[in-house]
BAFI-3210 file (N, C-alpha, C; in Angstrom, 3 decimals, decimal comma, padded with zeros to 6 digits):
// residues 160
n [1|2|3|4|5|6|7|8|9|10|11|12|13|14|15|16|17|18|19|20|21|22|23|24|25|26|27|28|29|30|31|32|33|34|35|36|37|38|39|40|41|42|43|44|45|46|47|48|49|50|51|52|53|54|55|56|57|58|59|60|61|62|63|64|65|66|67|68|69|70|71|72|73|74|75|76|77|78|79|80|81|82|83|84|85|86|87|88|89|90|91|92|93|94|95|96|97|98|99|100|101|102|103|104|105|106|107|108|109|110|111|112|113|114|115|116|117|118|119|120|121|122|123|124|125|126|127|128|129|130|131|132|133|134|135|136|137|138|139|140|141|142|143|144|145|146|147|148|149|150|151|152|153|154|155|156|157|158|159|160]
n.u [001,065|000,499|001,940|000,508|000,979|-000,616|-000,657|-001,275|-001,597|-002,883|-003,075|-003,512|-005,773|-009,079|-011,297|-013,123|-012,383|-011,006|-012,252|-012,759|-010,110|-009,253|-010,488|-009,712|-007,173|-007,229|-007,751|-004,996|-003,610|-002,928|-003,670|-001,168|-000,192|-001,392|-001,657|-001,754|-001,105|-000,523|-000,910|-001,850|-004,140|-005,431|-005,950|-007,444|-009,640|-010,633|-010,071|-010,189|-012,288|-012,651|-010,153|-009,997|-012,263|-011,543|-009,342|-006,699|-003,455|-002,861|-000,735|001,100|002,415|004,217|004,476|007,024|008,098|006,698|005,337|006,624|007,167|006,703|004,865|005,057|007,595|007,934|005,993|007,082|009,671|008,844|007,635|009,655|011,376|009,409|009,478|012,371|012,527|010,987|008,300|006,121|005,334|004,262|002,667|000,414|-000,009|-001,859|-003,063|-003,149|-001,161|001,718|004,306|005,050|005,481|008,351|009,102|007,567|008,415|010,959|010,495|009,529|012,029|013,543|012,620|012,216|012,115|012,471|009,673|009,694|011,740|013,379|014,880|015,723|015,205|016,713|018,991|022,398|022,837|020,680|020,112|022,145|021,860|019,621|020,728|022,412|020,566|020,529|021,704|023,419|024,637|027,655|028,638|030,920|032,956|035,094|038,795|039,048|036,538|034,313|031,630|031,214|029,218|028,909|028,262|028,399|031,098|031,324|031,878|034,739|034,528|031,899|028,970|027,374]
n.v [-001,279|002,097|005,373|008,282|011,665|014,753|017,691|020,984|023,923|026,661|029,320|029,344|027,454|026,679|025,991|023,909|021,844|020,344|018,060|016,419|015,666|014,254|011,915|011,120|010,325|008,451|005,929|005,416|004,744|005,181|008,182|009,925|012,280|015,517|018,920|022,265|025,349|028,696|032,513|034,012|035,399|034,250|031,775|032,083|033,470|031,985|029,219|028,077|026,648|024,282|023,101|022,552|020,800|018,678|017,404|018,950|020,290|023,335|025,263|028,113|030,942|033,751|036,997|038,147|039,811|041,781|039,902|037,610|034,108|032,544|030,603|028,731|027,687|026,540|024,540|022,884|022,267|020,884|018,707|017,545|016,637|014,923|013,026|011,982|011,403|009,450|009,318|009,388|008,139|008,428|011,284|013,826|017,073|019,523|022,151|025,050|026,131|026,353|026,300|024,211|022,140|021,343|020,034|017,913|016,339|016,154|014,354|011,836|011,380|010,847|008,886|006,987|003,468|000,264|-001,500|-004,265|-005,003|-007,082|-007,473|-009,992|-012,054|-010,621|-009,706|-008,416|-007,713|-006,756|-004,551|-003,053|-002,363|-000,496|001,233|002,576|003,926|006,592|009,750|010,995|009,312|007,383|004,149|001,577|-001,091|-002,228|-003,108|-006,744|-007,160|-006,077|-003,501|000,074|003,017|006,127|009,778|011,538|013,383|017,168|019,128|020,932|024,051|024,301|025,482|024,637]
n.w [-000,175|-000,804|000,983|000,758|-000,104|000,422|-000,627|-000,628|-002,531|-001,428|-002,334|-004,923|-005,691|-005,445|-002,354|-002,938|-004,314|-002,993|-001,599|-003,962|-004,585|-002,566|-002,662|-005,189|-004,603|-002,556|-004,199|-004,625|-002,387|001,093|002,882|004,538|004,937|005,222|004,027|003,824|002,158|002,499|003,091|006,039|005,363|003,328|004,190|006,362|005,234|002,952|003,090|005,733|006,784|005,176|005,471|008,117|008,354|006,540|008,057|007,698|007,996|008,210|006,803|007,460|005,961|006,135|004,137|003,568|001,613|-001,090|-003,680|-003,282|-003,638|-000,924|000,021|-002,074|-001,635|000,452|000,173|-001,712|-000,223|001,787|000,387|-000,563|001,675|002,880|000,793|001,042|003,758|003,999|004,646|002,980|-000,198|-002,289|-004,072|-004,128|-005,493|-005,172|-007,163|-009,146|-010,238|-012,598|-011,452|-010,316|-011,806|-012,384|-010,024|-009,731|-011,905|-010,878|-008,625|-010,088|-011,038|-009,013|-007,479|-009,212|-010,397|-011,478|-012,553|-012,754|-011,490|-009,253|-006,414|-005,331|-007,573|-009,462|-008,318|-007,952|-010,387|-011,490|-010,476|-010,647|-013,344|-013,052|-011,704|-013,545|-015,092|-013,948|-014,915|-013,419|-011,810|-011,282|-012,102|-011,065|-011,615|-009,435|-008,766|-007,681|-007,884|-006,391|-006,424|-007,019|-006,599|-007,348|-007,265|-010,573|-011,266|-011,336|-013,884|-014,915|-013,825|-013,942|-012,103|-008,912]
ca.u [-000,183|001,370|001,669|000,197|001,042|-001,500|-000,080|-002,281|-001,419|-003,887|-003,124|-003,810|-006,633|-010,178|-011,366|-014,212|-011,659|-010,116|-012,831|-012,493|-008,791|-008,848|-011,408|-008,875|-005,813|-007,658|-007,542|-003,802|-002,975|-003,482|-003,129|-000,821|000,159|-002,425|-001,315|-002,297|-000,004|-000,665|-000,851|-003,052|-005,392|-005,931|-006,139|-008,531|-010,793|-011,452|-009,742|-010,045|-013,276|-012,190|-008,893|-010,298|-013,241|-010,940|-008,119|-005,569|-002,685|-002,728|000,884|000,960|003,644|004,392|004,867|008,286|008,203|005,770|005,540|007,425|006,564|007,141|004,183|005,550|008,740|007,388|005,362|008,154|010,556|007,988|007,541|011,156|011,609|008,554|010,084|013,594|012,284|009,881|006,955|005,294|005,858|003,135|002,438|-000,606|-000,067|-003,113|-002,610|-003,354|000,097|002,647|005,561|005,579|006,122|009,734|009,083|006,756|009,651|012,097|010,250|009,763|013,224|014,221|011,865|012,114|012,540|011,887|008,541|009,872|012,767|013,419|016,135|015,720|015,282|017,679|020,309|023,024|023,009|019,329|020,331|023,257|021,225|018,929|021,483|022,993|019,499|020,343|022,677|024,289|025,585|028,788|028,418|031,914|033,546|036,679|039,453|038,647|035,107|033,077|031,153|031,176|028,372|029,032|027,866|029,027|031,784|030,795|032,907|035,507|034,039|030,514|028,490|026,233]
ca.v [000,009|003,643|006,075|009,497|013,036|015,557|019,064|021,855|025,313|027,222|030,544|029,023|026,487|027,072|024,994|023,052|020,762|019,351|016,577|015,462|015,086|013,255|010,600|010,350|009,749|007,275|005,081|005,003|004,641|005,514|009,574|010,045|013,724|016,543|020,072|023,627|026,328|030,075|033,467|033,989|036,133|033,528|030,447|032,561|033,955|031,025|027,802|027,638|025,713|023,050|022,453|021,915|019,517|017,640|017,455|019,244|021,141|024,762|025,806|029,679|031,700|035,342|037,424|039,188|040,764|041,581|039,421|036,520|032,921|031,772|029,553|027,353|027,095|025,764|023,261|022,143|021,675|019,997|017,417|016,702|016,017|013,630|012,076|011,561|010,571|007,989|009,372|009,223|007,644|009,064|012,777|014,594|018,429|020,365|023,451|025,459|026,760|025,307|026,147|022,974|021,089|020,621|019,149|016,890|015,613|015,653|013,307|010,935|011,014|010,384|007,699|006,031|002,382|-000,996|-002,196|-005,731|-005,283|-007,835|-008,278|-011,715|-012,644|-010,195|-009,641|-007,407|-007,347|-005,865|-003,338|-002,080|-001,952|000,178|002,535|003,129|004,688|007,601|010,110|011,589|008,484|006,573|002,633|001,099|-002,394|-001,979|-004,685|-007,426|-007,485|-005,188|-002,328|001,411|003,917|007,743|011,218|012,058|014,948|018,230|019,401|022,310|025,474|024,174|025,478|023,742]
ca.w [-000,275|-000,921|001,599|000,049|001,145|-000,408|-000,115|-001,312|-002,856|-001,151|-003,186|-006,522|-005,944|-004,831|-001,672|-003,322|-004,966|-001,909|-001,624|-004,734|-004,821|-001,336|-003,349|-006,120|-003,923|-001,754|-004,928|-004,591|-000,949|002,425|003,010|005,639|005,156|004,688|004,362|002,861|002,308|002,251|003,969|007,029|004,699|002,401|004,965|007,356|004,471|002,058|003,277|007,278|006,860|004,489|005,853|009,576|008,064|006,174|009,008|007,158|008,913|007,796|007,162|007,519|005,417|006,053|002,922|003,845|000,643|-002,104|-005,047|-003,531|-003,244|000,355|000,109|-002,890|-001,691|001,580|-000,337|-002,422|000,603|002,620|-000,186|-000,664|003,066|003,175|000,146|001,504|005,335|003,773|005,142|001,586|-001,412|-003,509|-003,725|-005,145|-005,510|-005,465|-007,443|-010,689|-010,714|-013,216|-011,143|-009,709|-012,964|-012,166|-008,535|-010,162|-012,813|-010,010|-007,855|-010,530|-011,425|-007,630|-007,113|-010,578|-010,382|-012,816|-011,815|-012,955|-010,582|-007,559|-005,755|-004,907|-008,551|-010,354|-007,786|-007,895|-011,711|-011,875|-009,268|-011,417|-014,501|-012,644|-011,203|-014,530|-015,590|-013,591|-015,662|-012,211|-011,063|-011,968|-011,547|-011,569|-011,092|-008,752|-008,618|-006,506|-008,325|-006,081|-007,544|-006,438|-007,073|-006,847|-008,176|-011,338|-011,340|-012,142|-015,174|-014,155|-013,868|-013,531|-010,641|-008,435]
c.u [000,977|000,886|001,742|000,294|000,182|-001,157|-000,822|-001,828|-002,468|-004,276|-003,764|-004,981|-007,910|-010,663|-012,479|-013,312|-011,163|-010,721|-012,766|-011,152|-008,676|-009,494|-010,657|-007,843|-006,304|-007,472|-006,157|-003,057|-003,640|-002,884|-002,806|-000,216|-000,810|-001,924|-001,678|-001,557|-000,378|-000,505|-001,769|-004,301|-006,168|-006,603|-007,245|-009,705|-011,390|-011,196|-009,923|-011,295|-013,058|-011,116|-009,138|-011,134|-012,605|-009,617|-006,893|-004,792|-002,442|-001,166|000,901|002,308|003,316|004,759|006,122|008,683|007,066|006,020|006,451|006,575|007,012|006,258|004,524|006,752|008,586|006,943|006,500|009,116|009,902|007,834|008,788|011,422|010,648|009,004|011,100|013,350|011,257|008,812|005,877|006,114|005,306|002,836|001,416|-000,565|-001,105|-003,232|-003,044|-002,021|001,224|004,158|005,947|005,818|007,355|010,020|008,423|008,031|010,670|011,753|009,945|011,242|014,200|013,856|011,891|012,747|012,005|011,167|008,756|011,197|012,640|014,425|016,606|015,737|016,398|018,866|021,201|023,036|021,992|019,605|021,120|022,632|020,218|019,502|021,864|022,091|019,781|021,778|023,686|024,922|026,599|028,752|029,941|032,552|035,188|037,528|039,184|037,135|033,887|032,736|030,887|029,997|028,776|028,593|028,831|029,969|031,464|032,184|033,601|034,779|032,352|029,936|027,331|024,966]
c.v [001,324|004,418|007,775|010,908|013,996|017,165|020,266|023,215|026,222|028,655|030,432|027,846|026,734|025,785|023,826|021,829|019,815|018,153|015,625|014,816|013,957|012,071|010,076|009,550|008,504|006,076|004,504|004,598|005,196|007,166|009,575|011,811|014,539|017,863|021,038|024,371|027,755|031,149|033,371|034,388|034,938|032,225|030,721|032,730|032,772|029,730|027,517|026,188|024,388|022,375|021,619|020,775|018,566|017,197|017,767|020,396|022,217|024,930|027,371|030,140|033,078|035,702|038,548|039,989|040,593|040,841|037,890|035,220|032,061|030,387|028,162|026,981|026,120|024,375|022,329|021,563|020,516|018,400|016,749|016,077|014,927|012,631|011,355|010,951|009,646|007,955|009,067|008,599|007,915|010,363|013,297|016,060|018,893|021,572|023,598|025,970|025,810|025,401|025,063|021,841|020,586|019,694|017,894|015,803|015,426|014,570|011,988|010,428|010,647|009,216|006,537|004,297|001,388|-001,480|-003,910|-006,167|-005,993|-008,392|-009,509|-012,398|-011,989|-010,096|-008,429|-006,954|-006,481|-004,414|-002,619|-001,498|-000,765|001,277|003,052|004,108|006,195|008,342|010,906|010,798|007,465|005,027|002,056|-000,043|-002,195|-003,330|-005,310|-007,712|-006,540|-004,242|-000,800|002,143|005,266|008,514|011,399|013,482|015,730|018,480|020,928|023,556|025,411|024,512|024,977|024,539]
c.w [000,072|000,217|000,820|000,910|-000,017|000,309|-001,299|-001,429|-002,594|-002,049|-004,498|-006,960|-005,031|-003,948|-001,901|-003,987|-004,439|-001,821|-002,559|-004,899|-003,630|-001,949|-004,406|-005,476|-003,094|-002,667|-004,864|-003,374|000,244|002,418|004,381|006,101|004,411|004,851|003,353|003,140|001,689|003,338|004,796|006,254|004,051|003,180|005,854|006,357|003,730|002,499|004,748|007,373|006,474|005,057|007,319|009,135|007,695|006,839|008,233|007,786|008,021|007,916|006,537|007,008|005,255|004,594|003,648|002,963|-000,544|-003,176|-004,966|-003,008|-002,223|000,320|-000,825|-002,603|-000,476|001,324|-000,710|-001,084|001,665|001,687|-000,498|000,462|003,238|002,174|000,865|003,008|005,226|004,178|004,194|000,671|-002,917|-003,142|-004,624|-004,473|-005,910|-005,582|-009,019|-011,100|-011,561|-012,844|-010,650|-010,684|-012,670|-010,975|-009,122|-010,840|-012,072|-009,165|-008,873|-011,129|-010,146|-007,261|-008,251|-010,176|-011,490|-012,125|-011,802|-011,955|-009,449|-007,473|-005,545|-006,277|-009,423|-009,700|-008,297|-009,714|-012,289|-011,277|-010,092|-012,582|-014,109|-012,315|-012,358|-015,318|-015,279|-014,123|-014,495|-011,430|-012,096|-011,086|-011,838|-010,947|-010,712|-008,817|-007,473|-006,744|-007,659|-006,928|-006,220|-007,152|-006,475|-007,739|-009,111|-011,230|-011,807|-013,167|-014,802|-014,739|-013,815|-012,082|-010,202|-008,219]
res [m|a|f|v|a|v|l|v|d|c|d|n|t|a|p|d|v|l|e|h|a|l|r|v|v|a|q|f|g|q|v|v|l|r|r|g|y|s|s|h|t|t|l|a|n|k|w|q|e|a|l|v|r|l|a|f|t|p|c|l|q|f|q|y|a|a|g|k|n|t|s|d|i|a|l|a|l|d|a|l|e|a|m|f|d|r|r|s|d|t|f|c|l|v|t|s|d|s|d|f|a|y|l|g|g|l|g|q|y|l|k|r|t|d|p|a|f|s|p|k|t|d|g|h|c|g|l|l|d|m|l|r|t|y|d|l|l|v|v|q|q|e|p|g|g|h|w|t|v|r|l|e|p|r|a|e|g|e|e|g]
***
C-alpha cells in the first residue's frame, strides 16, 4: 500500500476541489500527510473551514516581501523532506500553478524504479542496470570484483 502526501497550494486553488482530490488519491493508497500552504489572509478567509473539516494542517507562510512565493517554496521543501524521510512514497500536489512542474519531474526522477526489478530474482546485476539509468551516478567495478556507485563529478567550472 502506498503512503500518500496531499499538499495543497491554497493561493492557486479553490477549496471546493479538495474533497474530489482526496477521493482520487484514496485509490492510490493511505493519505498520511495533509497540508495546505498560504498566507494568513487566504487561509482564514477562504480555506479555514475546508482544511479543518478535512483534517489538513494549515501551513502559514508570511509574506516578507511583495511578490515572493514563500508558500510555494515551503510546499516544495516539505514534499522533498517527506520523500527523503520516507513518510510518503506518492504525492498529490493540488494546485493550478505550473511552477510545480519541475518538482513533479524531480520526484519521478528520484523515485524511478523498474517495476519488474526484484532483488531476490535479479540480484546485483538488475540493481546495477537500474542504477545506470541515473545520469548523475557513476557505477564502476573495482579491482577485486566489487562495485562502487558515486555521483558524477562536475565539469570544471560548472557551478552547483
